[in-house]
C-alpha positions, 0 to 999 in steps of 0.5 A: 772775820775773826773767830776770837779777839784777844785783848792783852793788858799790861796794867800799871798806875802810870802807864797801861799797855794794851795789845789786840790780836785777832785769831783768823783761821787759827792764826794770830793777826795783829790789830792794834796796840797802845798806851794809856799814859796817866803820869799827869793824873795825881788822883789815884782813884782818877787813875783807876777810873781812866783804866776802867774807861780805857779798857772798856773802850778797847774791848768795845772798839775791837769787839774783844772776846777774851782778855789776857792780863799780866799778873803782878809780880813780887817786888820789894815794895808792897805799896807798888804791888798793891797799886798794881793790884788795883790797876789790874782789878780795874781792868778785870772789872771792865772785862767782866762787865762786858762778859769777857773771860780773864786769864792771868799770865806772869811776866816771865811766862809771856816773855818765855812764850814770845822769845824763849827766855823768861828774862828777856828785855822789852827790846827783845820781846819787841823784836820777836813780836815784829818778826812774828806778827810782821809789824813795826813797833814805834818807840812810843809803843814800847810799853805796849809790847808787854801787853801784846806779848800777853795776848800772844802768850794767851793765844799760844797757851789756848791753841796748844792741843797738848794743853787740853791733856792737863798733865797727861801730855804724851804724844801717844795719848794725843795721837790716840785721841786725835787720829785725824790730826796726824798725817 
């Protein structure tokens, strides 16, 4: 039984990706990933409704306990950023409606956490996810790999014992505060 179920969301107004990771015995385990393709939907408010409904259903289906969301990045076109913000907001409300906490991560942070390179390509991220989670990513799920990377980034961030030190990350302090964790 999972102690945590992390829902990763890569919001978009044309394609939204989701990834689900269970944390079992302190280790991440792949559950599912997929995409919501809204390219045929012309009504921008209809797209927001689809995002809300789909994210809500993913949370209910997999009994999500936490949501990690890719934050909008800076771009040259303000309209694109506004649309991404709306998509992100619809996903956030779906999570909050069901009592989940939401944490945002920049795209570069997720790529850095998965590949060690914040400028990694989708293909590089996908290859590392395949190795890390022992899965095969199908071509139709390539857009979902960013969402899965966001979920795994959240796991790594929240599972790091040094993260709790908040800026006081010396090994000496960690050893002093956690003698039971040192062998």
